[in-house]
C-alpha positions in Angstrom: 103.1 92.8 139.3 105.1 89.7 137.0 107.2 89.0 133.9 105.1 88.0 130.7 106.3 87.5 127.1 104.4 89.4 124.7 104.5 88.1 121.1 103.8 90.8 118.7 101.9 90.7 115.4 105.8 91.1 113.2 107.3 88.3 114.9 108.8 89.7 117.6 109.0 88.3 121.3 109.5 91.2 124.5 109.7 90.4 128.2 108.5 92.7 130.6 107.7 93.3 133.8 104.1 94.0 133.4 102.1 95.8 136.7 98.6 95.6 137.9 95.6 92.8 138.4 95.8 89.7 136.4 92.7 90.6 133.7 95.1 93.6 132.7 98.6 91.8 132.3 95.9 89.4 130.2 94.5 92.9 128.1 98.2 94.0 127.5 99.5 90.5 126.3 96.6 90.1 123.8 96.8 93.7 122.5 100.8 93.0 121.7 99.6 90.2 119.9 97.2 92.5 117.3 100.0 94.6 117.1 103.8 95.2 116.1 106.8 95.7 118.6 107.9 99.1 119.2 110.5 98.5 117.4 109.0 97.9 113.7 106.4 100.2 114.6 108.9 102.9 114.9 110.6 101.9 111.6 107.1 101.8 109.5 106.4 105.6 111.2 110.0 106.4 110.1 109.2 105.3 106.3 105.4 107.1 106.2 107.2 110.3 107.4 110.0 110.2 104.4 107.1 109.2 102.1 105.1 111.5 103.2 108.2 114.3 102.6 107.6 115.0 106.9 110.7 114.9 109.5 111.8 111.8 111.1 111.3 111.9 114.5 113.8 111.7 116.9 113.6 109.5 120.0 113.6 105.6 121.6 111.2 103.1 119.8 108.2 103.3 121.9 108.3 107.7 121.3 108.5 107.4 117.9 106.2 105.3 117.3 103.6 106.5 119.9 104.9 110.1 118.7 104.0 109.1 115.4 100.3 108.0 115.8 99.9 111.6 117.2 101.8 113.9 115.0 99.5 112.2 112.6 96.1 112.9 114.4 97.5 116.4 114.6 98.6 117.0 111.7 95.1 115.6 110.0 93.8 118.9 111.3 95.9 121.2 109.4 93.7 121.3 106.0 90.6 122.3 107.9 92.4 125.0 109.7 93.9 126.3 106.9 90.8 126.5 104.9 89.0 128.2 107.7 92.0 130.3 107.8 91.3 131.5 104.0 87.8 131.9 104.4 88.0 134.1 107.1 90.7 136.5 105.0 87.9 136.1 102.0 85.7 137.3 104.1 87.3 140.5 106.0 88.3 141.2 102.2 84.7 141.4 101.5 83.6 143.8 103.8 86.3 146.3 102.7 87.7 147.5 106.3 91.5 147.5 104.7 92.8 147.8 108.3 91.2 144.8 109.7 92.7 142.8 106.4 95.9 143.9 106.8 95.7 142.9 111.0 94.2 139.8 109.8 97.0 138.3 107.1 99.4 139.4 109.5 98.0 137.4 112.2 97.4 134.6 109.7 101.3 135.0 108.2 102.2 134.1 112.6 99.8 131.1 112.4 101.5 130.3 109.1 104.7 130.1 110.6 103.4 128.3 114.0 102.2 125.3 111.3 105.3 125.0 110.1 106.9 125.0 113.1 105.0 121.9 114.4 105.9 119.8 110.8 108.8 120.5 111.7 109.8 118.8 115.1 111.4 116.2 115.6 111.7 115.4 118.8 109.0 112.4 120.4 108.7 113.7 123.7 107.1 117.4 122.0 104.8 115.2 120.5 103.9 113.2 123.4 103.7 116.3 125.7 100.9 117.4 123.5 98.9 113.9 123.2 95.1 115.1 122.8 95.6 118.0 122.6 94.0 120.0 119.9 95.5 122.0 116.7 94.0 124.9 118.1 95.4 125.0 121.9 98.9 123.9 120.3 98.9 127.0 118.2 97.5 129.0 120.8 100.3 127.9 123.5 102.7 128.5 120.9 101.5 132.3 119.6 100.5 133.3 123.2 104.6 131.8 124.1 104.0 129.0 126.1 
């Protein structure tokens, strides 16, 4: 454990207590030099979200910066998922089973509503809690009420 001064790429500095072996502390200091500070990353994430028409994430600077990266990865999966839904519905319509197609349309509407709920999420903590999860697993959890 030791106090280290982190000099970020944006020019800001921060003195922080870092735990672990010296090699890990040195790695943390070196990594800071390659990235902007959490406040600058949060400001950039907020500006990017506004430009993209997304809601602003709320939390501490560190949380917002981290959550914005997680959100970007999860939202990047949505176009492919939407295309897959559309292709599945088209395949069912081609088979001519109207009852099955109706149920599939209702399920697709629920999935689209869940996607909109995800897009509208503002809590950084929610995004962080879902880090590493695929869009499919997040949607599955939402649709099952978890």
